[in-house]
N, C-alpha and C positions, 0 to 999 in steps of 0.2 A: 285885413290887420291893421291899415291907417284907423278904421270906425273902432275896432277896439282899445286902439291908444286915443283915439278923443272921447270915447264914454269912457273907460277907466279911469284915464289920468288928466282929462282936460286939458290934452295938447292944442292949439288952435292949428289950421293947415299950417300956417308961417311957422311957429313952433316945430312940425314936425318938419319942412324941412328945412330949417336948419339942422335939429340931430342928421337926418342925412347925408349931409353934407359933412357934417362934423367924422364922422363915422369911416366917412371914404376916406376923407384926407389921413384919414390914422392909418388906415389900411393901405395906403400910398404912399406912407412916410415908413413904415413897417415893411415895405417889398423893397420900395426904394434900392438900397443895399447890396441884395443881391442879384437886382434887377442888372446892377449896374457892374458889379464884378463881371455876373456871367455873358455880358452884352456888348460890353464897350471897356474893360480892365484888361489888358492881354498881356503874358507871361514875357518876361525878358530873357532877352536872346542871351544867352551863355556861350563864348564860346571853348568849342570843341577842345583845345589846348588848353587853356586857362581849368576846364573840368579835371581833363586827365590830371595836369597839373598837382589840384586840389585834391585830389584820390590820393596820387602815389605819395605827398606830405602827411594825410591823416594815415598812410600805411605805416610809414619809416618811425610816425612819435611814436605805433601803440610798438611797434618793434623797438625801439629803444628804450623804453619804458619795461619794457620784461623781459630783456636781455636786462639790463640793472637793477632790477630784482632779482634775479639768478645770479649772478656774480657778483653780485657788492662784496661779500664773506671775503673773492679770490681776491678783489681789489683792494681791501684794509688789512689781508694776508702779503699781498706782495709789494702792496707799496713799502714801505721803509725796507726793502729787502739791503744790502748790499751787495759792491760786483764780487762775485765768488773768488777767493786770496787761501790756499792754504799754506800753512807755518805747522811748525811743531807748539805744543798745547797740554796740560794737563785737565781731561774732562771734568775733577775736584774743583779748581783754582780760577777756571772763567766762565767770564759771563753772556750775558743773553748778546750784545753786541759781536762778542766773537765767533758765539753758536752761524749768525746773521751773515757773517763773515764766509764761512763754511758755505753757508749755498741754503740755508733752513730759514721757516718764515718765522715770525716773532713767537705769537703760539707753540711753534716747534722748539725752539729755541729755552718760552718760559718753562716750559713742561717740562727738562731737562734739568732748570735751574732751579726751580722750587723740590725735582728727588732732590737733588744735594740738600737744599738750602733744610729740607723736613727730614736731614739723617741719611738719607743713600747715598751710597758710599761705588766707586770705580778702583775695584782692585786689582783690575789687569784690565789691556787693552781690548779683548774677546770683552767685558765686560758690556760695552756699548750694543752689542747687540738686544739687549734686554731692552733698551730702549726705545719702545714702539714707535716713535717718532719720527726712527732714524730708519730708512729703507736699510736693504742690502747691496743695494748700489754706493750710496751715500757713505755704509760704514765702510766699503771695500775702497773707495776714497780717502776715507779720514784714518784708517787703522795706520798707517806706515808715518803719521804724524804722532801719534798719542805717547807722548814718553810722559809717566808717570813720578811724579816727585817722592822718593824716600820721605817716607814719614813713621812716625808709631804707629804701632799695635792699639786697637783699638782695645783700651783696658775697661777689662768689668767692672761693672759698678759694683764697691762693694755692701751690701746691707748694711743699714747701722746695726751696732753693737746694743741692744739693753741687757743691762744687766739685772738679774734675778732681785727680788728687791728679799732682804730677810723679812723670818718671821717676827710679829713684834706683836706688842701686846698695848690698845686704846679700852682708854676708858671711854666709851662714848656721848656718855651729857655732855661731857667737859671739854671735847675734841674739837678743834675747829680742823678747816679743809687742811692745812697742811700736814697736819698728822693723822687726819683721816685719810692722806695719798697717801702716806708710808706704810698702809695694810694693800698686804701683798692681795692681788681681784679689784682692788678700789683706784681707780683714778682720779680724777679731781671732777667730771664730770659725777662719775655715785657717790663722792666725797658731797657737793653739793647738793644734791638730792635727799641726801640725806638729813644733813643740817637744812633744810628747808621744811620737808617730814619731822625733822624734830623739835623747829623751832611748833608746826600747830599742833603735836601734844603734846611740849610741855616737858617731850623728853620720856626714854626709852625705860619702862621695866620688865619687858623681854627681848629675846633675843630673836625669838620670832617676829616679833611685828618688823620686822627689816624686809619679810616678804611685801610689807606693803607699798614701801618704796618701788615707784617704780621702775622697770628694770632688772628688779633682783630677782630671778627664778632660785629655784632646789637647787642649781649646780654653780653658781653665784655663792646662796650662801651656804652649800656648804665650803666652798675656798674660803669665807672671811670668819665664817662664826667660830673658831677657835682661836683667831685673832683677834678679840674684844672683851671687853669685863663690863659689865652693866653696877653703875653705883644708885639705884633708887633715893638713896638721898638728895640724888643733887634735881629730882623731878619736881617741877612746878608745877604747884595743886591751884586748886580752884576753890575758893569759900563760895558753896552749891545758896548758901542764905547770901550771900550778898553781890553775886554774877549778874550782870546784867546781860542784858543780847548780844553788846558790842563785844564786849569779850567772849561771850560763845561761836561766834558769827564762823571764824576760821577753825572749829575743832571739829578734824574731821567722822567723828563716830556718828555724831546728833547731823539731825534733817535739821532745818530751819523750824518746822511745826514743832518738831520735840522739843528744841531749845525756848519755843516759848511754848510752849504746854508745862515745859517745868519751871519758870517763870511765872506764869500765870497762877500756877495752882500752889506756889509759893504766899502769893498776896493774896492768894482765900482763906489760904485755912493757915496760916504759920511758917513758921520757918521751918526746917530741915530739924528732924533729930537725930537720924541714923541713914546709913544707906540702905536700910529695908525703905524706909517711906518716900525711897522712887519708883516699889515695886506698887504705887497707889496712882502714880500718875497713867491712865493706861495708857496712852501710847508708847509708854517704852515695852519694849523686849528686855528677858531677863539679860539676855547673852548681852544685851547693850549696855547693862547698867552692869554684869559685871565688869565689862571693859572701862568701863568707865571710873571705876572704882578707884583706882591709887591717883586718879588727879585729883578727887572731891576731898575739901575738909567742908567738918561743921561745927 
């Protein structure tokens, strides 16, 4: 091996000896700690009594933690209990401190107090039995001390009496919210919806248009149709030859594309002369033109 290292790497004998010594020192330094621990370091002696005491202390600590976890709730429930002392009481009036005085825990006392606060009531001493927080033994101990104070019996809540609206006749294109509210079957909510839709249309020319108002179905329409009348002269009309997109955009019978088509056709072919000219706008259907006719002027 010496010859191979000398021939291939050009080591001299002196360099080669130095390399072997360095490798030996590295090996010794690596193994020295293990040899020292194995042959020179002896384990410290432990007093048997001290080891036993440490073992017992560890067991006590583990038991204390487990006991604390299992009994924490019991400690919380019983830590604030008062000495048991009985006296006459009305279960409908006493607070949680009084129930604790009778030997109940805080949680048990609060369960009864909350029952009364939410409308529960004890009408006779035996009603204490229905409280699950009171054990049979505690019930027997409390029963001789229960004294219910005289109180007025609970009055049944009377439902408010609504006077039936008289039949009226309201002009639907000029009426405000208060006038529409006088119609039997129309409240404030429906009155507001009717007016909002009327503003979008420009007015109603037919009672059947009320079906287009959200929430009005056949029973509702049948209820109100004989209490309304329509003045078509109050309808707000649009001049088809001057109307712009801003005037059209809230109109319920046309889409944006149809509005734009009406305006563009007018710009390209000149003013409309009659409702029949709208049939030349291909995007418009005959039924749509029929709905629009009462709202247009030429």
